[in-house]
SEKE-578605 format. One record per residue (C-alpha): residue in one letter; x, y, z. Coordinates in steps of 0.001 Angstrom, whole numbers, m for minus. Layout:
<sites>
  res       xx       yy       zz
    A        X        Y        Z
...
</sites>
This chain:
<sites>
  res       xx       yy       zz
    M     6357    43501   m26790
    A     4108    40593   m26087
    P      903    39706   m28932
    N    m1520    41702   m27013
    G     1116    45353   m26591
    R     1669    44536   m23077
    P     5970    44123   m22305
    A     6588    41082   m22213
    S     8351    39900   m18892
    G    10640    37858   m19549
    P    11048    33923   m19133
    R     9623    33119   m16181
    C     9834    29862   m13985
    I     6889    28662   m11901
    A     6748    25028    m9751
    I     3901    22801    m9721
    V     3854    21640    m5984
    G     1065    20115    m4135
    P      546    16285    m2029
    F      942    12611    m3205
    Q    m1948    12029    m6204
    S    m3142    15711    m6103
    G    m2989    15905    m9791
    K      156    18092   m10466
    T     1611    16108   m13194
    T    m1737    15823   m14634
    L    m2309    19626   m14731
    L     1163    19786   m16660
    E      m43    17814   m19109
    A    m3418    19584   m19774
    I     m926    22785   m20112
    L     1104    21304   m22085
    E    m1827    20733   m24291
    R    m3443    23554   m23985
    T     m249    25742   m24934
    G     m287    23124   m28005
    T     2709    21882   m27023
    V     1917    18451   m27198
    S     m945    17923   m29519
    R    m2498    15483   m26396
    A    m2415    15435   m22810
    G     m852    12223   m21755
    R    m2223    10096   m18411
    V      m10     8921   m15518
    A    m1941     5714   m15535
    N    m1339     4781   m18834
    G     2433     5657   m18686
    D     2393     8825   m21358
    S     2858    11338   m19511
    V     5488    13888   m20581
    G     6313    13876   m17214
    D     7040    10850   m14876
    A     8915     9254   m18196
    S    11450     7735   m16016
    A    11052     3502   m15725
    E    11161     3934   m11739
    A     8440     6940   m11806
    R     6411     4562   m14303
    A     6797     1458   m12213
    H     5400     3113    m8982
    A     3060     5563   m11108
    M     4072     8658    m9479
    S     7113    11355    m9449
    I     9996    10775    m7929
    E    12473    13670    m9654
    P    10829    16957   m10950
    N     9697    17476   m14291
    V    10485    20456   m16619
    A     9038    21840   m19451
    S     8744    25083   m21268
    V     6119    26465   m23468
    N     5048    29204   m24596
    F     1652    31481   m23697
    L      153    34403   m25910
    G     3802    35173   m26746
    E     5557    34468   m23352
    N     7868    31796   m22323
    L     6916    29924   m19473
    T     8782    26811   m17536
    F     6914    24790   m15318
    V     8843    21872   m12979
    D     6254    20122   m11429
    C     8059    19020    m7978
    P     7038    15667    m6704
    G     4573    15468    m4062
    S     5607    12287    m1712
    T     6536    13358     1532
    E     9502    10994      987
    F    10720    12817    m2326
    L     9635    16291    m1065
    H    13269    17363     m715
    E    13349    17751    m4471
    M    11400    20980    m4174
    R    13510    22568    m1402
    N    16150    23524    m4143
    I    13899    24509    m6464
    T    11003    26662    m5249
    P    13475    29592    m4412
    V    14488    30843    m7761
    C    10938    30365    m9290
    D     8754    33058   m10035
    A     5690    31392    m8255
    A     4222    28353    m7398
    I      775    26634    m8122
    V     m118    24803    m5409
    V    m2544    21522    m6369
    C    m5023    20303    m3708
    E    m8453    19022    m3372
    A   m11216    18887     m855
    D    m9226    16052      934
    E    m9212    16219     5082
    R    m6514    13564     4849
    K    m4520    15441     2994
    I    m4319    18565     4639
    P    m1088    17921     7047
    A      390    17422     3825
    L     m645    20107     2168
    E      348    22529     5205
    I     3758    21325     5239
    I     4305    21805     1737
    L     2292    25556     2051
    R     4898    26177     5019
    E     7775    25211     3107
    L     6857    28178      677
    E     5611    30489     3546
    E     9383    30253     4932
    A    10808    30659     1556
    D     8682    33410      817
    I     7442    32120    m3132
    P     4264    33950    m3859
    R     2022    30815    m4539
    F    m1448    29979    m5992
    L    m3670    27456    m4955
    F    m5122    25117    m7437
    I    m8676    23270    m6282
    N    m8245    20257    m8597
    K   m11019    17919    m9249
    I   m13953    20269    m9158
    D   m15710    17600   m11084
    T   m15971    15138    m8504
    A   m16469    17598    m5610
    T   m19285    16775    m3451
    Q   m19258    20094     m946
    R   m19856    23479     m958
    I   m16475    25565    m2451
    R   m16862    27593      711
    E   m16616    24710     2738
    T   m13578    23427     1221
    L   m12109    27043      931
    A   m12610    26415     4920
    L   m11177    23161     4910
    L    m7939    24328     3024
    Q    m7456    27184     4806
    Q    m6157    25280     7844
    A    m2819    24407     6228
    S    m2308    27764     5277
    R    m1199    31251     7349
    T    m1588    33176     4586
    P    m5153    33927     3500
    L    m6874    32028      731
    L    m8487    34398    m1343
    L   m11150    33179    m3488
    R   m11249    33900    m7338
    Q   m13411    31833    m8740
    I   m16353    30026    m8088
    P   m17857    26647    m9855
    L   m21838    26633   m11488
    W   m23517    23098   m10698
    K   m26035    21439   m12730
    D   m27251    18338   m10893
    G   m24735    18579    m8221
    I   m21692    18421   m10737
    A   m19722    21481   m11164
    V   m20467    22388   m15182
    G   m18791    25496   m14624
    F   m17676    28318   m12822
    I   m17680    32252   m12298
    D   m14761    34448   m12604
    L   m15409    36769    m9571
    A   m12940    39354   m11085
    L   m14469    39820   m14499
    E   m17653    39156   m13392
    R   m18329    36400   m16457
    A   m19230    33090   m16310
    F   m17998    30154   m18448
    I   m19137    26809   m19162
    Y   m16605    24017   m18700
    R   m15610    21741   m22455
    E   m13414    19025   m22277
    H    m9999    19415   m23049
    A   m10482    23005   m24617
    P   m10781    26338   m23431
    S   m14102    27370   m21310
    E   m16656    29275   m22907
    V   m18436    32328   m21529
    V   m22078    32569   m21399
    D   m24114    34405   m19959
    L   m24608    34360   m15930
    P   m27119    31636   m15417
    E   m30918    32813   m13786
    G   m30466    32900   m10238
    E   m26900    32704    m9841
    L   m26137    36790    m9457
    P   m27060    36519    m5819
    R   m24758    34177    m5181
    E   m21766    35452    m7363
    K   m22482    39268    m5812
    E   m21906    37692    m2495
    A   m18526    35919    m3040
    R   m17421    38659    m5367
    F   m17896    40836    m2447
    A   m16048    38650      428
    M   m13120    38611    m2255
    L   m13248    42454    m2599
    E   m13380    42841     1300
    R   m10180    40834     1502
    L    m8177    42913    m1110
    A    m9647    45888      857
    D    m7863    44981     4189
    Y    m4374    46027     2069
    D    m6077    48856     m188
    D    m7110    51762     1571
    E    m9270    53547    m1558
    L   m10376    50112    m2101
    M   m11944    49982     1014
    E   m13639    53336      766
    E   m15355    52382    m2534
    L   m16931    49531     m526
    I   m18093    51284     1763
    S   m19601    54356     m177
    E   m20911    51162    m2297
    I   m18975    52545    m5146
    E   m18276    49643    m8259
    P   m14592    49388    m8139
    P   m12933    50297   m11761
    R   m11891    46299   m12898
    D    m8428    47052   m13453
    Q    m8221    48306   m10157
    I    m9041    44823    m8903
    F    m6806    43144   m10876
    D    m3846    45735   m10018
    D    m4908    44278    m6406
    L    m4948    41046    m7163
    S    m1593    41434    m8687
    K     m355    43685    m5726
    E    m1673    41186    m3370
    L      m26    38219    m4499
    R     3042    39298    m5231
    E     3563    40688    m1349
    R     2507    37648      m44
    H     m533    39278     1888
    V    m3070    36521       69
    V    m3312    33177    m2015
    P    m5804    33446    m4760
    A    m7618    30507    m5321
    L    m8849    29081    m8541
    I   m10711    25829    m9382
    G   m10568    23305   m12197
    S    m9862    19887   m13246
    A    m7011    18626   m14669
    E    m7762    15381   m15553
    R   m10222    17406   m18525
    G    m8447    20386   m18915
    N   m10783    22483   m17107
    G    m9664    25757   m15926
    I    m6155    25764   m17363
    T    m6597    28843   m19718
    R    m7889    31195   m16451
    L    m4963    29702   m14296
    L    m2397    30396   m17397
    K    m3630    34012   m17508
    A    m3655    34695   m13836
    L      185    33533   m14067
    R      534    36010   m17348
    H     m971    38623   m15542
    E      104    38480   m11988
    A     3248    36117   m11040
    P     5927    38231    m9940
    T     8772    38847   m12897
    L    12525    37964   m12894
    S    13454    41364   m11319
    E    11382    40886    m8540
    T    12618    37259    m8182
    R    15588    38918    m8474
    A    15468    41077    m5389
    R    13772    38246    m3298
    L    16861    36349    m3284
    G    19148    39807    m2846
    I    20677    39209    m6418
    A    22139    42533    m8128
    E    20530    43193   m11131
    E    23619    43590   m12835
    G    27107    41924   m12954
    A    28214    38653   m14899
    P    25876    36177   m15962
    L    24548    33970   m13215
    A    22638    31098   m12533
    Q    21477    28224    m9879
    A    21886    24560   m10484
    V    18323    23323    m8988
    K    18995    19364   m10451
    T    21618    17204   m11795
    L    21045    14294   m13859
    H    23187    11316   m15226
    Q    22095    10364   m18407
    G    24369     7478   m19519
    Q    25837     8146   m22787
    G    24535    12068   m22463
    G    26387    12629   m19120
    K    26081    14883   m16701
    L    23120    17458   m16893
    S    22443    20077   m14770
    I    19086    22151   m14392
    A    19452    25430   m13389
    R    17798    28687   m13908
    V    19711    31904   m15257
    M    19354    34402   m12566
    R    21374    36857   m14670
    G    23149    37495   m18164
    T    23440    35991   m21062
    F    25053    32203   m21541
    H    26252    30626   m24444
    E    27653    27045   m25278
    G    31263    27330   m24388
    D    31445    29820   m21550
    N    33766    29240   m18583
    V    32191    29492   m15241
    V    32950    28928   m11932
    G    30622    27722    m8973
    S    30006    28924    m5476
    R    32477    25889    m3866
    G    35164    26813    m6016
    G    34578    24116    m9283
    E    35298    25413   m13081
    A    33652    23900   m15919
    R    32907    24524   m19529
    V    29252    24430   m20616
    G    29221    21992   m22750
    S    25450    22364   m24097
    L    22339    24099   m23415
    L    19114    22290   m23695
    T    15541    23516   m23957
    M    13768    20747   m22026
    I    10268    19251   m22502
    G    10020    16135   m20432
    T    12888    14111   m21332
    T    12935    15699   m24567
    T    15550    18456   m25282
    T    16023    21150   m27970
    R    19804    22654   m28062
    K    19521    25931   m28189
    A    22901    28898   m28941
    E    21979    30605   m25708
    A    20130    31066   m22266
    V    18707    34304   m21343
    A    18136    35892   m17803
    G    14986    33554   m16373
    D    15351    30569   m18876
    T    15167    27342   m17249
    V    17271    25553   m19062
    G    20057    21728   m18588
    F    23646    23239   m18809
    G    25804    19897   m20259
    R    28866    18910   m18801
    L    29321    20941   m15584
    E    31136    18511   m14494
    N    32428    20410   m11294
    I    28834    21773   m10570
    A    26388    20343    m8271
    T    22822    20678    m7063
    G    22746    24002    m5372
    D    25321    25854    m6421
    S    25383    29150    m8016
    F    27635    29519   m10728
    A    28789    32535   m12879
    A    31245    33030   m16233
    G    34108    34375   m16183
    K    36857    33292   m13179
    T    35380    35402   m10599
    R    33726    33121    m7906
    P    30091    34129    m7071
    E    28523    33962    m3561
    A    26031    31470    m3271
    I    22237    32620    m4025
    L    20814    29987    m1322
    S    21574    27291     1256
    V    19431    24486     1636
    A    20806    21780     3699
    P    19242    18240     3335
    P    17005    16521     4977
    E    17992    14317     7705
    P    17573    10243     6806
    V    14916     8109     8496
    Y    15594     4935     7470
    A    18698     3155     5792
    V    19534     m728     4265
    A    22880    m2386     3685
    L    24191    m2484      210
    K    26272    m5401    m1145
    V    26515    m6235    m4909
    K    25210    m8848    m6499
    D    28486   m10071    m8242
    R    31815    m9069    m6745
    K    33262    m7782   m10060
    D    30678    m4672    m9572
    D    32308    m3569    m6342
    V    34776     m927    m8156
    R    31362      253   m10154
    L    29231      823    m7190
    S    31537     3402    m5900
    S    31312     5452    m9014
    A    27377     4717    m9050
    L    26627     5854    m5802
    S    28702     8722    m6137
    K    26166     9861    m9294
    I    23029     9317    m7344
    T    24128    11323    m4112
    E    25005    13580    m6602
    E    21288    13769    m8573
    D    19752    13436    m4687
    P    22087    15304    m1962
    S    19484    13718      584
    L    20622     9967     m418
    V    24054     9201     2122
    V    26289     7085     1687
    E    27753     5479     4937
    T    30712     3229     4613
    R    31251     1167     8008
    P    34128     m984     7750
    E    33985    m2415    11444
    M    30633    m3982    10380
    G    31630    m4800     6461
    E    28694    m2553     5655
    I    27800      154     3115
    R    24636     1603     4057
    L    22494     3785     2137
    H    20232     6771     4286
    G    17366     8218     3005
    Q    14007     9597     3530
    G    11882     6303     3585
    E    11011     2717     1762
    M     9915     3917    m1220
    H    13259     5965    m1449
    L    15660     3545    m1351
    R    13881     1333    m3283
    V    14041     3900    m5937
    A    17736     4414    m5467
    V    18495      235    m5868
    E    16100      485    m8876
    K    18025     3432   m10380
    L    21587     1796    m9931
    A    20307    m1207   m11807
    S    19124      343   m14799
    R    20747     3599   m14951
    F    24310     2292   m14223
    Q    23854    m1454   m14750
    V    25205    m2263   m10538
    G    22837    m4360    m9117
    V    22809    m4792    m5524
    E    20990    m6997    m2373
    T    19628    m4935      196
    A    19435    m5752     4165
    K    18407    m4248     7356
    P    21865    m2375     9018
    K    23469    m4310    11668
    V    23298    m2762    15220
    A    26483    m1685    16886
    Y    26186    m4094    19766
    C    29176    m4006    22451
    E    29346    m5942    25420
    T    30908    m4711    29173
    I    31158    m6377    32558
    K    29405    m6795    36004
    L    31899    m8373    38048
    P    36290    m7490    38861
    A    38314   m10586    38033
    A    42167   m11314    37341
    A    43670   m13545    35535
    R    47418   m14297    33865
    G    48479   m14654    30787
    R    51764   m16350    30035
    H    53070   m16708    25961
    R    56171   m18726    25701
    K    57153   m20034    22459
    Q    60474   m21879    21690
    T    61821   m22345    18248
    G    65014   m22332    16860
    G    67061   m19181    17861
    H    65536   m16113    20026
    G    61987   m17754    21882
    Q    58807   m16023    22595
    F    58339   m15038    26488
    G    55471   m12493    27800
    D    54015   m12988    31274
    V    51727   m10720    32829
    M    48631   m10845    35594
    I    45978    m8380    34759
    E    42833    m7079    36890
    I    39497    m5995    35582
    K    36855    m3904    36724
    P    33467    m2595    35470
    L    33522     1169    34492
    P    30541     3560    35012
    R    28101     3286    31507
    G    30219     5509    29030
    E    33139     5941    30044
    G    34935     3778    27972
    F    38414     2558    28710
    A    40942     2928    31128
    F    44385      990    31515
    Q    47038     1315    34617
    D    50311      350    34968
    R    50563    m1223    38957
    I    54104    m2555    38114
    T    56896    m2632    40971
    G    60489    m3842    41238
    G    60707    m3876    37669
    V    59220    m7450    36757
    V    57790    m6229    33615
    P    60141    m3526    32451
    R    58831      124    30631
    Q    59230     m475    27591
    Y    57080    m3429    27543
    I    54175    m1808    29123
    P    53019      153    26114
    S    52965    m3743    24311
    V    50676    m4695    27106
    E    48125    m2133    26655
    T    48154    m2436    23175
    G    47451    m6420    23613
    V    44551    m5644    25881
    R    43306    m3019    23657
    D    43466    m5910    20629
    A    41757    m8389    23049
    L    38949    m6002    23406
    K    37619    m5618    19746
    C    35867    m8749    20192
    G    34660   m10392    23602
    P    33506   m13700    25000
    L    30020   m12595    23811
    G    31381   m11805    20170
    F    31376    m8462    20407
    P    33461    m5468    21502
    V    33920    m4743    25069
    V    33582    m1024    26687
    D    32958      713    29760
    L    36048    m1186    31464
    A    39268     m826    33158
    V    42345    m3175    33026
    S    45191    m3231    35481
    L    48688    m4318    35189
    T    49559    m5679    38560
    D    52121    m8330    37998
    G    54712   m10496    35294
    S    57996   m11413    34218
    Y    60443   m11311    31498
    H    63316   m12999    29994
    T    65968   m11045    29007
    V    66637   m12439    26142
    D    63376   m14035    24680
    S    60796   m11406    25790
    S    59971    m8673    22931
    D    56816    m6342    22076
    A    54821    m9035    20579
    A    55265   m11636    23104
    F    53714    m9123    25760
    Q    51224    m8288    23466
    A    50157   m12109    23168
    A    50411   m12547    27010
    A    47897    m9184    27489
    R    45252   m10954    24735
    L    45630   m14533    26589
    A    45200   m12685    30040
    L    42124   m10351    28904
    A    40745   m13566    27428
    E    40707   m15556    30830
    A    39363   m12923    32776
    L    36554   m11244    31082
    P    34545   m14262    31015
    K    34741   m14412    34432
    A    33640   m10484    34965
    K    30109   m11962    34041
    P    29761   m10236    30410
    V    26546    m8798    29352
    L    25470    m7494    25897
    L    24657    m3903    25449
    E    22399    m2047    22816
    P    22791     1479    21935
    V    19646     3588    22290
    L    18629     6706    20597
    S    17130     9572    21516
    V    13807    10252    19431
    E    12088    13508    18345
    I     8772    12098    16561
    T     6968    14986    14881
    I     2741    14221    13993
    P     m656    15446    13483
    S    m2380    15560    17106
    E    m5075    13421    15974
    A    m2394    10534    15405
    L     m596    10611    18892
    S    m1718     7954    20429
    K     m576     5847    17344
    A     2624     7263    17500
    T     3251     6475    20940
    A     1323     3161    20576
    L     4402     2165    18118
    V     6868     3723    20430
    T     5955     1432    23712
    G     5860    m1590    21008
    R     9057    m1308    20197
    R    10663    m1027    23869
    G    10697     2638    23781
    Q    10224     4532    26574
    I     7751     8095    26322
    L     9739    11072    28120
    G     7270    13391    27172
    Y     5188    15455    24577
    D     4527    19190    23517
    E     3272    21267    20563
    R     5317    21647    17919
    P     6431    25411    17711
    G     4346    27358    15467
    W     2257    24893    14042
    T    m1288    24737    15622
    G    m2637    21172    15647
    W      643    19056    15942
    Q     2989    17409    18506
    V     6667    16567    18965
    L     6820    13145    21182
    S    10312    12902    23094
    A    11005     9014    23476
    T    14411     6445    23787
    I    13967     3904    21384
    P    17003     1074    21075
    E    18298     1308    17674
    S    17468    m2072    16623
    E    14034    m1433    17022
    I    14136     1936    14698
    G    14490      158    11382
    D    10903      261     9961
    L     9471     2440    12317
    I     9020     5646     9254
    V     7195     3210     7309
    E     4794     2188    10514
    L     4744     6206    10905
    R     4041     7618     8117
    S      894     4556     7842
    A     m302     6050    10781
    T     m448     9631     9873
    A    m1305     9548     6152
    G     2055     9963     5045
    V     3610    13272     6766
    G     4817    12284    10013
    T     8546    12256    10738
    F    11097    11959    13199
    S    14735    12991    13983
    T    17562    10268    16529
    R    20458    11060    18039
    F    22552     8725    19603
    D    21989     8745    23596
    H    23640     6049    25722
    M    24224     2027    25551
    A    22173      394    27791
    E    22546    m3581    29630
    L    20448    m6247    27317
    S    18718    m9060    28769
    G    16508   m11929    28263
    R    15117   m12776    25124
    P    15934   m10261    23214
    A    19654   m10718    24188
    D    19384   m14234    23317
    M    18405   m13529    19997
    V    20687   m11186    19150
    L    23550   m13807    20787
    Q    21817   m16739    18924
    K    21675   m14504    15486
    A    25384   m13663    15939
    H    26643   m17213    16424
</sites>
């Protein structure tokens, strides 16, 4: 039992999400201070917050990975997971929020952040996560709360339910009225608010806002509707039961107000979470997890801590885990629990066991990855959920600063991609490149910084090379004769070939038109091998595609001819024929779908046309009011920093997906620049 005599609900896990710079990490600090977990809230600007403790997070003054902190509030254990808000790191919340009991969405009355808020709310809606709205920075608000709610409602498909209204004095919010309690509170700096008598003149405003709240609740409660129609004051317990029920059934999103910076509104938020957030049992039901069975947990994040080894942050969904337990993952990996750690940011405390509902660090689960479910024992569990990483939109080529780090680079890349599955490593040996793909410029910059700070591997980055090719526009013919006389057997091969262009995308075709046995059958494959080898680099310096080669004539020597001689002859013939056939440069062109808010459509169109792109059309984004999907084709060479400019034009929310479409002829100045750079 909790100290207030209510049944304890067991440990809960609450995600803190919201747009970039909405105050999520500051809210976590305020919660830690209010619950007595820390003596004083840190500040992100000062670099002394419990969250965002990594060198990279502090250098950029932003969350780049989840911050986990467990607290005790009025006898109940709550773990908060503060998720990054930047679009480039938004994927971090996707593995976490499904196993949370609820989410706090931190937002503010800023029209520019509405598209970002909509993206986050849509993620929660589709994952079916109960959520509270915390309207932050109320101390600096300049518009009425009703106007703020109408603005924020644009981002939510679920009705927002205003639970509190601010008390104003000289245009500044100095407190609030709780509409369920019908009590007024005055804010105190970094301390619980003080209950005061309802200020004179505020009663009509309070009654109007309270009735609006009750009307919304009555949409889902016939008894409450009858009471309102009959002008019967509903019992307070009934109102709180309805508030809890409508949240848990995802009918409404309760909206509370406050200021994380000043510690205002924190106690009421914590009490709402304690009384109304779903329990683990309800979360299990939402995820389809049976109540009975072997201890089961879900890994939501992996960290590599240098000498501390691998740490898997996971939520225990069922049963109890102990140090030394053997576990098996949903993908078959087996491991042994090295340690169990309660986390408050980077500070950890060892514990002997983790019970159902706990969110803890599991030490040294070497074969368990982010997103895996794992169970104690030998029976492989079914995966609780499947979260596909987002498609990359930005890439850099990596090169170690010190060649002795070549081997270590591979190991370090393996670890950072295990920590962050949205990072993708691609090896392109034909271009001599290792590429790192991710969600944007900052995402990859942070990854490169981690390589240096955590794994001591310094790398330089460059724009990835483009896979240019070349083809021919005219037919041509040439003879290649390879003759070499040395001591003993000589070398002799003689071929005549014809080449002609093929339609774009046809690749390569080889035809044997030899008659009379002038080139013996056993050497025909050697000629084709030599031709294919010569096509790897044409006269412009790139692989040659979309042409047909016919072997029409030749000669041989009974003693000196060999496979190697005919391969060499074929290479000579092709090297002579290609320059005669008017070689031209080809560049890869990608099919691109750009997703943006409607008001940014003209900017996105300008970005496409400014990159030699062709607009194919645009349409409304299915299910998203006020969003557009722009279809276009853009040369691969122009894609590089498209995401940087697109996000700059859309307050950070624009994105795109690509796929290869075709190879197109490149001529004029762009072709001259490519050839000049290649040579």
